[in-house]
C-alpha positions in Angstrom: -0.2 0.2 0.2 1.3 3.4 -0.8 2.4 5.3 2.2 1.2 8.6 2.9 3.2 10.9 5.5 2.2 13.9 7.3 5.2 15.5 8.9 4.8 18.6 10.7 8.6 18.6 12.1 9.5 21.4 9.8 7.7 24.8 9.5 7.2 24.4 5.7 5.5 21.2 6.0 3.3 22.6 8.7 2.3 25.6 6.7 1.3 23.3 3.8 -0.4 20.7 5.8 -2.5 23.4 7.9 -4.7 26.5 7.2 -3.8 27.4 10.8 -1.1 29.9 11.4 1.1 30.7 14.5 2.0 28.1 16.9 2.7 28.1 20.7 5.9 27.8 22.3 6.6 26.0 25.7 8.6 28.2 28.1 11.4 26.4 29.8 13.8 23.5 29.2 11.6 20.7 30.7 9.9 19.4 27.3 12.6 20.8 24.9 15.8 19.5 23.3 19.1 20.8 24.4 17.3 23.6 26.1 15.5 25.2 23.2 11.6 26.0 23.5 9.6 23.7 21.6 7.1 25.3 18.9 3.8 23.2 19.3 1.9 22.1 16.3 -1.5 23.6 15.2 -4.2 21.4 14.5 -5.2 21.3 10.7 -8.1 23.7 9.9 -10.6 20.9 8.6 -10.0 19.0 11.9 -13.3 19.5 13.6 -11.8 19.6 17.2 -8.8 22.3 15.8 -10.1 24.7 18.5 -10.1 22.4 21.4 -6.4 20.9 20.3 -5.0 24.4 19.5 -5.9 25.5 23.0 -4.2 22.6 25.3 -1.2 23.6 27.0 1.4 21.3 28.2 1.4 19.5 31.6 4.6 20.7 32.8 5.1 17.4 35.1 4.4 15.1 32.4 6.3 17.2 29.9 9.3 17.1 32.4 9.2 13.0 32.4 8.8 12.3 28.5 11.4 10.0 26.9 14.4 12.0 25.6 13.6 10.6 22.1 10.3 12.5 22.0 11.9 15.9 23.3 14.2 15.9 20.4 12.5 13.8 17.7 8.9 14.4 18.7 6.0 11.8 18.6 6.0 9.2 15.6 2.4 8.2 15.5 1.2 5.5 12.7 -2.8 5.0 11.7 -4.4 3.6 9.0 -6.4 6.7 7.3 -9.6 5.8 5.7 -12.1 4.9 8.4 -14.4 8.0 9.4 -14.8 9.5 11.8 -12.0 7.9 13.6 -9.5 8.6 10.8 -9.8 10.4 7.1 -8.1 12.7 5.1 -8.8 16.3 4.7 -9.9 18.0 1.6 -6.2 18.0 0.2 -6.2 14.1 0.4 -3.0 13.9 2.6 -3.7 15.5 6.1 -5.0 13.0 8.7 -7.9 14.1 10.4 -10.6 12.5 12.6 -10.9 11.5 16.0 -7.7 9.4 16.4 -5.4 12.1 14.8 -6.9 14.5 16.9 -6.2 12.7 19.9 -2.7 12.0 18.9 -2.2 15.8 18.4 -3.8 16.5 21.8 -1.6 13.9 23.9 1.7 15.6 21.9 0.3 19.1 23.0 -0.4 18.0 26.7 3.2 16.4 26.7 5.1 19.6 24.9 6.2 17.9 21.9 5.6 17.8 18.2 4.0 15.0 16.4 4.4 13.3 13.2 1.5 11.0 12.0 2.1 8.4 9.1 -0.5 6.4 7.1 0.3 2.7 7.0 -1.9 -0.4 6.0 -3.2 -1.9 9.2 -1.2 -5.1 9.6 2.2 -3.0 9.1 1.2 -0.8 12.2 2.1 -3.3 15.2 5.6 -4.5 13.3 6.5 -0.9 13.1 6.2 -0.1 16.6 7.9 -3.2 17.6 10.9 -2.3 15.2 10.8 1.3 16.6 9.8 3.1 13.7 6.7 4.6 15.5 6.1 5.5 19.2 2.6 4.1 19.1 -0.4 2.9 16.8 -3.6 4.7 17.5 -5.9 3.3 14.4 -9.2 2.0 15.9 -7.5 -1.0 17.0 -9.6 -3.6 19.6 -7.2 -4.3 22.6 -7.5 -7.9 22.8 -5.4 -10.7 24.8 -4.0 -11.6 21.1 -2.5 -8.3 20.6 -1.7 -7.8 24.2 1.3 -10.6 23.5 2.8 -8.1 21.2 1.9 -4.5 22.5 0.9 -2.9 25.4 -2.3 -0.6 25.1 -3.6 2.2 26.8 -7.3 2.2 26.0 -8.8 5.5 24.8 -12.5 4.6 23.9 -15.2 1.8 24.2 -16.6 1.3 20.9 -19.1 -1.1 20.0 -21.8 -1.9 17.3 -24.9 0.6 16.6 -28.1 1.0 14.6 -29.1 3.8 12.2 -33.0 4.4 12.0 -34.9 7.3 10.1 -34.9 10.7 11.8 -37.6 10.7 14.4 -37.3 6.8 14.9 -41.2 6.3 14.1 -40.6 2.6 14.2 -39.7 3.3 17.8 -36.5 1.1 18.1 -34.3 1.6 21.1 -32.6 -1.6 21.3 -32.4 -5.2 20.0 -35.8 -6.3 21.7 -37.4 -3.7 19.4 -36.2 -5.6 16.3 -38.6 -8.3 16.5 -40.9 -8.4 13.5 -38.9 -5.6 11.6 -36.7 -5.6 8.7 -33.1 -5.0 9.5 -30.4 -4.4 6.8 -26.8 -5.2 7.0 -23.4 -6.1 5.6 -23.3 -9.8 4.5 -20.7 -12.1 5.9 -19.8 -9.3 9.0 -19.9 -8.8 12.6 -23.4 -6.7 12.1 -24.9 -9.9 10.2 -24.0 -11.9 13.1 -25.5 -9.4 15.4 -28.8 -9.3 13.4 -28.8 -13.4 13.3 -28.5 -13.4 17.1 -31.3 -10.8 17.6 -33.3 -12.8 15.5 -32.6 -15.9 17.3 -33.3 -14.4 20.8 -37.1 -12.9 19.1 -37.8 -16.7 18.3 -36.6 -17.8 21.4 -39.1 -15.5 23.1 -42.0 -16.4 20.9 -41.8 -13.1 19.2 -41.8 -12.5 15.4 -38.5 -13.1 13.4 -36.2 -10.2 12.5 -36.3 -9.7 8.6 -32.7 -9.7 7.7 -31.6 -8.2 4.4 -28.1 -8.6 3.2 -25.8 -6.4 1.3 -22.3 -6.4 -0.1 -21.5 -2.9 1.5 -22.6 -0.2 4.2 -24.0 2.2 1.8 -26.4 -0.1 -0.1 -27.7 -1.4 3.6 -27.9 1.9 4.8 -29.9 3.1 1.4 -32.7 0.6 2.3 -33.3 2.5 5.6 -33.6 5.7 3.6 -36.0 4.3 1.2 -38.1 2.7 3.7 -37.7 -0.8 2.8 -35.7 -1.6 6.4 -36.5 0.2 9.5 -33.0 -0.4 10.9 -29.3 -1.1 9.8 -26.7 -2.6 12.0 -22.9 -1.4 11.7 -20.4 -0.1 13.8 -21.3 2.7 16.3 -18.6 4.8 15.1 -19.9 4.8 11.5 -23.6 5.4 12.7 -22.7 8.2 14.7 -20.7 9.6 11.7 -23.9 9.3 9.3 -26.1 10.8 11.8 -24.2 14.0 11.9 -24.9 14.3 8.1 -28.3 16.4 8.0 -28.7 15.1 4.4 -29.1 11.5 5.5 -31.6 12.3 8.0 -30.8 9.1 10.3 -30.2 8.5 14.1 -27.8 6.7 15.6 -28.4 4.1 18.4 -25.8 2.7 20.4 -26.1 -1.2 20.9 -25.3 -1.6 24.7 -23.2 -4.9 25.6 -21.3 -4.9 22.3 -18.4 -2.5 23.5 -14.8 -3.4 23.7 -11.9 -1.3 24.2 -9.6 0.3 21.6 -6.3 1.3 22.9 -3.1 3.2 21.9 -0.7 0.2 21.3 3.3 0.6 22.3 6.1 -1.5 22.7 5.9 -3.2 26.1 9.5 -2.5 27.3 9.1 1.1 26.5 7.7 1.6 30.2 8.7 5.7 30.3 6.5 6.0 27.1 3.6 3.9 28.2 3.5 6.1 31.6 3.9 9.4 29.4 0.9 8.6 27.1 -1.2 7.3 30.1 -0.7 10.4 32.0 -1.3 12.6 28.9 -4.6 10.5 28.3 -6.0 10.9 32.0 -4.9 14.5 32.1 -6.9 15.2 28.8 -9.8 13.2 30.5 -9.6 15.2 33.6 -9.5 18.6 32.1 -12.7 18.0 30.0 -10.3 18.8 26.7 -10.8 14.8 26.1 -14.8 14.9 26.0 -14.5 18.2 23.9 -12.7 16.0 21.2 -15.1 13.0 21.2 -18.0 15.7 21.0 -16.4 17.3 17.9 -16.8 14.2 16.2 -20.1 13.4 17.7 -18.7 10.2 19.4 -19.4 11.3 23.3 -20.8 7.6 23.8 -17.3 6.0 23.3 -16.0 8.0 26.5 -13.6 6.4 29.3 -13.5 7.6 32.5 -9.7 6.8 33.0 -6.7 5.8 30.8 -6.6 1.9 31.8 -3.7 -0.3 30.5 -4.5 -3.6 28.7 -8.2 -3.5 29.6 -9.4 -5.7 26.8 -10.2 -9.4 27.4 
């Protein structure tokens, strides 16, 4: 896969990559390389959380403890861009925006360091972290026991499945139990189909009408069935549902499917204890200050919020 890199280490690259002007200096030598002040990166103008990110100031205690490599070379982050609203490109086709890049930029500012975000194919990300090419991966990656055998996670959201219904929800669908006797559209051979089939089985077991499941090759076709009235709901990832519901042209509402959530984590090399502590500390600081909540709200992802930064919380 062609790799596209957003490098914000040079002022020229920063001007080309963002419409925002100016930057913020961190006074003092705690978070600076060789005693020089660090000029913090500004968020891209198309980033929905740009104002929140650009207002974040370094935590001096955290900045004083960041690894020397971050002070001198900045934070090297990898993600797989193309899963909105978590990761997507701005209109220039090369600048990463979305919640994951927003949080990476927010963490960097909290630590008083610069940041580079690189787009890599999903399966190349953990190897890139393990070889030291990247400091961490943040890419809608589920924290589970299998991956914990390779990297250590700091969990930053709880994400699960969701449904999309027509604006106004005239069908009165609030959860799986309301799907009995309804028509639901899903992507064929995916997790959404498995959920629909399990809800159908529950309806039948309870002596209720079956769920009529319509299967399609992709999300767009499945969502179209709700728009044209052929289906009362479609099941997908909640982050996708939230993103689509934010588009007024689609006239849809997102419903989270409780109990399907699992943690998504920021993955790091397990022996890099200093970095893990820094990232955990920065995320906790963002949560406690309310800045984390504002980042989520900017992308209509409030329901993904965690209350604290947990290490390897996945099962």
